[in-house]
C-alpha positions in Angstrom: -8.9 -20.2 -8.6 -5.6 -20.7 -6.8 -5.2 -17.0 -5.8 -8.6 -17.0 -4.2 -7.8 -20.2 -2.2 -4.7 -18.5 -0.9 -6.6 -15.6 0.5 -9.3 -17.9 1.9 -6.4 -19.8 3.7 -5.2 -16.5 5.2 -8.7 -15.6 6.4 -9.4 -19.0 8.0 -6.0 -19.1 9.6 -6.6 -15.6 11.1 -10.0 -16.7 12.6 -8.4 -19.8 14.0 -5.6 -17.8 15.6 -8.1 -15.4 17.3 -10.5 -18.0 18.5 -7.9 -20.3 19.9 -5.6 -17.5 21.2 -2.8 -19.4 19.7 0.7 -18.5 20.8 3.2 -17.0 18.4 5.3 -19.7 16.5 8.7 -20.5 18.0 11.6 -18.7 16.3 12.6 -22.0 14.7 9.2 -22.5 13.1 8.4 -20.8 9.8 5.6 -18.2 9.9 2.2 -19.0 8.3 2.8 -16.3 5.6 6.2 -17.9 4.8 4.6 -21.3 4.4 1.9 -19.7 2.2 4.4 -18.0 -0.1 6.5 -21.1 -0.2 3.4 -23.1 -1.4 2.7 -20.4 -4.0 6.2 -20.7 -5.3 6.0 -24.5 -5.5 2.8 -24.2 -7.6 4.7 -21.8 -9.9 2.4 -18.9 -9.0 5.4 -16.6 -8.4 7.0 -16.9 -11.8 8.5 -13.4 -12.6 6.4 -11.1 -14.7 8.0 -9.3 -17.7 6.4 -6.0 -16.8 6.6 -3.2 -14.2 3.0 -3.0 -13.1 0.2 -5.1 -11.7 -2.8 -5.9 -13.9 -5.2 -3.8 -11.8 -2.9 -0.9 -11.2 -5.6 1.7 -11.8 -8.4 -0.1 -10.0 -6.8 -0.8 -6.6 -7.6 2.7 -5.4 -11.3 1.8 -5.5 -11.0 -0.8 -2.7 -8.6 1.2 -0.4 -11.5 2.1 1.9 -11.5 -1.6 3.0 -8.1 -1.0 4.6 -8.5 2.7 5.6 -12.0 2.9 7.1 -13.3 -0.6 6.9 -16.3 -1.8 4.9 -19.1 -4.3 5.2 -17.4 -7.8 5.0 -20.2 -9.0 2.8 -19.0 -6.7 0.0 -15.7 -8.6 -0.1 -17.4 -11.4 -2.1 -19.5 -9.2 -4.4 -18.4 -8.1 -7.9 -16.6 -4.7 -7.8 -17.5 -2.2 -10.5 -16.5 -3.2 -14.0 -13.6 -5.5 -13.0 -15.8 -8.6 -12.9 -13.9 -9.5 -9.8 -14.7 -9.4 -6.1 -12.5 -7.3 -3.7 -11.3 -10.6 -2.3 -10.2 -11.8 -5.8 -8.6 -8.3 -6.6 -6.6 -8.4 -3.4 -5.4 -12.0 -4.0 -4.4 -11.2 -7.6 -2.6 -8.0 -6.7 -0.7 -9.5 -3.8 0.6 -12.3 -6.0 1.5 -10.0 -8.8 3.4 -7.6 -6.6 5.6 -10.5 -5.6 6.2 -11.3 -9.3 7.1 -7.8 -10.5 10.6 -7.0 -11.8 12.6 -5.2 -9.1 13.4 -1.6 -9.9 17.0 -1.1 -11.2 17.4 2.5 -10.1 16.3 4.6 -7.0 13.0 6.5 -7.5 11.9 9.8 -5.9 8.1 9.9 -5.5 5.5 12.3 -4.0 2.2 11.6 -2.3 -0.1 14.3 -1.0 -3.0 14.0 1.5 -5.4 16.9 1.7 -6.5 18.3 5.0 -9.3 16.2 6.5 -12.2 17.9 8.4 -13.2 16.3 11.8 -16.4 14.8 10.3 -14.4 12.7 7.8 -14.0 9.0 8.6 -10.2 9.4 7.9 -9.8 12.3 10.3 -8.2 10.2 13.2 -5.7 8.6 10.8 -4.9 12.1 9.3 -4.3 13.5 12.8 -2.0 10.6 13.6 0.0 11.2 10.5 0.4 14.9 11.4 2.2 13.8 14.6 4.8 11.8 12.9 8.4 12.3 14.0 11.8 11.5 12.6 12.6 7.8 13.1 9.0 6.7 13.2 7.7 4.1 10.8 4.4 4.5 8.9 2.4 1.4 7.8 0.2 2.4 4.9 -2.3 -0.4 5.0 -3.9 0.5 1.7 -2.4 0.2 -1.8 -0.8 3.6 -1.6 -0.5 5.7 -4.7 2.3 8.2 -5.5 3.8 9.9 -8.5 7.2 11.1 -9.7 5.6 14.4 -10.7 5.4 16.7 -7.7 3.1 19.1 -9.4 0.6 16.4 -10.1 0.9 15.2 -6.5 0.2 18.7 -5.2 -3.1 18.6 -6.9 -4.3 16.4 -4.1 -3.1 19.0 -1.4 -6.5 20.5 -0.8 -6.2 24.3 -0.8 -2.4 23.8 -0.3 -3.2 22.3 3.2 -2.4 18.8 4.4 0.6 16.5 4.1 3.2 16.3 1.4 5.3 13.1 1.4 8.5 12.9 -0.5 9.4 9.2 -0.8 12.8 7.6 -1.5 12.3 4.3 -3.2 15.5 2.3 -3.2 16.6 0.1 -6.1 15.3 -3.4 -5.9 11.7 -2.4 -4.9 8.7 -4.3 -6.3 6.3 -1.5 -6.9 3.8 -1.0 -9.7 4.9 1.6 -12.2 2.8 3.2 -15.0 4.1 6.0 -17.2 7.6 7.1 -18.0 10.2 9.0 -15.9 8.8 12.1 -14.3 5.2 11.0 -15.3 5.4 7.7 -13.4 2.4 6.7 -11.3 3.5 4.4 -8.5 1.4 2.0 -6.5 2.9 0.3 -3.4 1.9 -3.2 -2.1 -0.6 -3.0 0.7 0.8 -2.6 4.2 4.0 -1.1 2.9 6.2 0.4 5.5 8.1 3.8 5.4 10.7 5.3 7.7 10.4 9.0 8.4 13.8 10.7 8.0 12.7 14.3 8.1 9.7 16.5 8.8 9.2 20.2 8.3 6.2 22.6 8.6 5.6 24.7 5.5 3.5 27.8 6.2 3.0 30.8 4.0 0.4 33.3 2.9 -1.4 30.7 0.7 -0.1 27.4 2.1 0.0 25.4 5.3 1.1 21.8 5.1 3.5 19.3 6.7 6.4 18.1 4.6 7.5 14.6 5.4 10.4 12.8 3.9 10.1 9.0 3.9 12.2 6.1 2.9 10.4 3.0 1.6 11.4 -0.1 3.5 11.9 -3.1 1.3 9.9 -6.1 2.5 
């Protein structure tokens, strides 16, 4: 399968880069990823899709632990749940399809909530890092980050009204996976998406204690 060969090429190149301590390419030379996507385009793998979502929109959350906390590399080549695909194949397919999605025509306001993490959780260090975000900082969400246009639905993930509430501005022209309609949209971002922090505010009351963070999605 072509998409699997693409991911294998990325992996082998990364290993070669580490083992040889290769220097960064000169400014005049195209990056490896640029060569890869160029080859995909030449093989007609980046033909635009006539839809707003990736095929595995709902399943991507199941492999996010590979990016957040890491996982046994051997699992990358084993079938994942009912998809009939391995995580390696899922990542390859999703990355290609995100490139092929129709760009959004209008700006979108989305919300994403992260519940408070106890210190014995594997995500605790990352959670603490996110709590220290400042205006002007850039967040790299390594996973396929999920969000929604419905703030009330998003707040359901704010455990006991404690944690982090992200309000995300998504500019027109973004290639994000959309399922639903209007305020009920569920949004999935490509992995390793970047967001600029434009405002933070501590919200504390009798029954709530969370950090409000306003982000702007940075188009790749």
